[in-house]
N, C-alpha and C positions, 0 to 999 in steps of 0.2 A: 573285731576288738582284739587288742593285744594286752599282755600283762607286762607293764613297765616296772619290773622288779628284778634285781640282779640275779638272784638264785634261779628264778624261773627262766631268765634269758640264758644263763649258763647251761641249764638243762636242755635248752633247745639248740645248743651248738654255737652260741656266740663265743668269740674270744672275750676274755675279761677286759682287755684293752678297749675293744669297740663297744661292749656293753656299757662300760663306765663312761666312755665318751658320749654315747647316746643319752644316757641318763643325766649326765652333767648338763648337756644342752637343754634337755627338758626342764631341769631345775632353773637354769639360767633364764629361760624364756618366762617362767612363772615370776621370777624375781624382777625381771626387766619392767614388767607392768605396763608395756605399751601395746599389748594385744587385748582384744576383747576376751574376757575371762571364759565365757561360755564357748566361744569359737576355739580358743586355745585348748580347752579341756577336750572338746570333740576331736580336734586334730590329734592330740596326744593319744587319746583312746584308740585311734585308728592307725597309730604308728607313724604319724607325720609330725615333723617340727612345725611350729606355728609359722615360721618364716617361709617354709616350703608351701604350706597350705595357702598362704597369702599370694605367693608368687604364681601358683597354679590357678588361683581362683577356685579352690577345692570346695566341692559340694557333695551331697549324697548322690547326686545324679552323675557326676564325672569322676568320682574317687577311684573307680575300678580302672581308669585309664593310666593311673600313675603307680610307679613303684614306690613303696613307702620307705621312709628313712630307716625304719625298723628293719625291713627286709634288706635294704642296701647294706646296713651295718652287719647284719647277720651273715651276709654272703661273703664278707671279708675273711681272708684275702682272696681276691679274684684271680690272682696269679700264683703259681707255685714258687718254689724257692728262688727261681731265676729272677724274681722281682728285685733282687739285690743289684741286678745290672743297671737298673734305672732309678733306684731309690735315692741316689744322691747324684749331684751334678758332676762330681769328679769322676766317678765310675762311668757314668753316662758318656762323658767326653772321651775317656780313654777307650771305651768299647768301640767307638766309631772313628777314632783318630787314624789317619792314614788311609781311610777308605774314600770311596767316591762321595760319601755322605758328609765328609768333613767340611766341605765348603758351606754347608747349611748351618753349621754349629758356630757358636761364639768362639773367638780366640780366647784361650784360657791361660792366664798369666801366673797367678800365685795362689797358694792355699796357706792360710794361717792355722797351723796345727797348734795343739796345746802348748808345745814347747819350742816351736821354731817356725820360720817363714820358709815355705817350700816353693822353689821355682817350678813352674809347670811347663807343659809342652810348647807353648807359644811365647815363652819369656826370654828367648835367646839364652836361657840357662844362666842368667845373671844372678848371682847369689846375694842373699841378705837384703837388708833394708836399702843399701846403696843401689843395688841392682833394681829393686822395686821402684825407687824414686827416679832412677834414670829412665826406666821404661814408661813410667807415668808421664814424664816430660816428653818422651817420644810420641806416645799415643795420644796424650791430651786428656783422656777420660778413662776411668775404670768404673764398671758396675761392680758393686760389692753386695753379696747376698749370702745367707747361710747355705752351707753345702747341701744340707738336707732339710731345709725349711719348708714351710707350708703357708698357704694363704698370703703370699707375698710379704710376710712379716720379715723385718730386719733388713730391708733393702736400703742401700746407701749409694752415694756417688762420690768419687774422688776425681778431681780434675786439676789440670795445670794449664793456665791460660795467661798469655802476655806476661810471663815471668812470675805469676802468682799461683800459689796453691789454693785450692778450695775444697771444702768438705760440705757436701749436700748443697752446693751452689752458694755457699757463704764464704767470704774471704777468710783465709786461714794462713798458716805458715808451715814450714817443713817440720818443725818440732811437733806441732799438733797432728800432722799426718802420721808421723812416726808413732806418736802416742796412740792414735786411733788404731793403727795396725797392730800394735803390741797388746792392746786391751780388747780386741775383738777376735777371739778364737773361733775357729770353724767357719770363718768367712772365706769364700772363694772370690777371686778378683778376675773379672773377665772383660771382654770387649763391651763397650757401651753402644747401644743402638738408638738411632733416631728414626721415626716413622717416615715412610715414603711420602711423596707429595700428596697423593690422593687421601691417605688417612690423616696426615698432618693437618690438612685443611679442616678436618672434623675435630681433631684434638691433637695438640702438639706432643703429648706423651705417647710412648710406645703402647700399642694395644695388645690384646691377646686373642688370637684365633684358635679356639679349642676344637680339635677334631678328635672324636672318639673312634678308634679303630678296634674292631673285634676280629680275632684270628683264632677261631675255635679248633681248627684242624692243624694249625701250624703252616698251612699251605694255601690258605684262601682268606686273606685279610679283607674285611668289609668296612668301608666308612659308614659308621652307624648313626652318629649324631654330631651336632656342631652348634656353635654360636660364636659371635664376635663381640668382645668386650672392649669398651673405651673407658679411659679414666674419667673421673668426675671430681670436681672440687679441688684440684691441685694448683689452681692459679698459675698454670703454665710452668710449674716447677717440676722439671723432669728428674729431680732426685727423689721424688716421691713414688711409691708403688701405685700401680693402676688398679689395685683392688684392696678394699678393707672389709673384713667380715662385718656384717650388720649387727654388731653387738650393742649399739646405742641407737636411739631413735633418729638421729640426724645422718646416719651413714647409709649410703645407697650405692648402687652400681648401675651403669647403663650398658645394656646388652641388646644386640640386634641379631636377627636371624641370618643364617648363612646357608645357601643352596650348594650342596656338595656335588651336584651334577654340573652346574653352570658357573660356579664361582661368584654368583651375585649375592649381595648382602643388602639388608634393609628391614624395616619393620621393627622399631625399637621399643624397649620398656625400661623405665626407671624403676628399679626394684629396691624398696626399703625392706626392713624386717617386717613392718606392719602394714605396708600398702604397696600397690603397684600402679604406676602411671604409664599409659601407653602413649608414646610420642615418637615420630620419625625424626625429630630435631634433637641434636645433641644439647643437653640442658645448659652447658656452659657457653658453647660457641654459637648456638642457634642454627648451625649448619645441618642440612639433612644428611643423615648417616645412611647413605646408600651408594652403591657402585658395584664394580666387578673387580675381583682380585686378579691382577695381571698374572699370566702364566699359571693359572690355577691347575690346568691339566697336568703340567709338568710337576707341580708341587704334589698333587694327589698321587701321581705315579711314584714319586720319591717316597711318600709315606707308605705306600703299599710295599715297595721294595725293602724299605727299612724294617717294616713289620715282618717280612719274610726272613730277613737276616737274624732277627731275634724271635724266631718262630715259637719257642717254648712259652712266650708271653702271650696270653690270650686277650688281655684287656689293657689298652694303651691310650692314654689321654695326652695327645700331642698338643703342645703350646707353641704357636708360631707367631712371628711378627713380620709384616711387610716393611722392610727398612730401606734406607738410602743405599744400602749395599746388597739389596735383593732380599728374597725370602730367607728368614733365619728361624731355626728351631731352638727354642730356649730350653725346653726340657720335655721329658715324657713322664706322665704321672701313672703310677701303678693302681691307684684307687681314686681317680679324680672325682670330685663331687658331682652328684647327679642333678642338683636342683636347677641350675641354669640351663643345662642340656634339656631337661624335661619341660621347661617353659616352651621350648620350640618343638620338641618331639617327645611326647609322653611315652615312657618305656612300655607300659602294659598295653597300649593301643597299637604299638608297632610289633608286627608279627615276629620279626627277627630278634629284636631286643627282648620281647616277652619270652620267647623260647630260650634265649641265652640265660636269663635270670631264673626262669622256672627250672632249668637243668641244674643250675648252681644250687638253688635252694633245696631241690629234691635230693641232691647229693648229701647235703647237710642232714636232711631228715633221715637218711638211711644209716647214719653213723651209729656204731654201737657205743656202749658206755665208755670203754677205754679210749676210743677215737674222740669222743666228745671231750674227755678230760684233756687230751693232747691239744685239741683245738682251743679249749678254754685258756691254755697256757701260752698261746701264740702272742708274741709281742712285737714282731717286725714282719 
């Protein structure tokens, strides 16, 4: 049992940021009303969100296999101050620009700061909105996303096709594109990707292959957990994000298992906030979501080498896509969610992952009063 109360959580070493996030999620689930009330109360008493408990099929018999949301939030931050290297897409790009890893990253064109439009490393350094529009005409498509967003919120697409501008695949004009850019601060404009033939057959939107790498010593990165997510309910509209948090009853995601040894994927689940449906067929296309990621061993080696380059970071959630231009790395998450990863590999039943989180939580337990206060104040 846990005590879901702010002051108690702060006394146990939570940051106020994560304690508040956790408690707000508990309150939201109670308000939503689409969970069984008794089951939700039981899950919350044991430190799990209702949506996590549903995804895991959590019971008294298997609860010890899973890391609770309470403990996951308590362990934050899992990386030291160097997490700023990957906390936003702009810093992440520039950390690896000009290295052998650059070919795996999206071309990065422009950033809309609060007061100006900044040309970035792959923009030909064409200034201002005229340079932006010229490059959009040249490239044909831009992906637009918050520089430091989460949960795929705020994703958009700009395009120029057959002499016409489009915003989110809807006909538009130059004036509207200019207005869009000027009114959307903190967006970064990058290369737009389409899935390769194998994954496009399953769903036409770009997918997300999440690989969790843990590098405890700085010199020995380990692929620790994984899954592959396909979009759902987008009606083939690739201007939409491939994930929406299940904050209403009709929102779900489709996730399949991924074998980090062989590169094989398959065995899918449709996961709503309040129920889970096991199916190997993609719910929109009806195509079996199984196969083998091409050149997986090369990709895995790249992830290991990249993790070594940023060795001070212990906990790395890599988001990859297999595209028409080869494997591409969209971002690295410093505190990627554990729910979907644990659907396929429960952390507490895995010796390596259990040891990692036990070490992290025991370190919090050893903090003195002054250190706890400093930890309470952490915001980023």
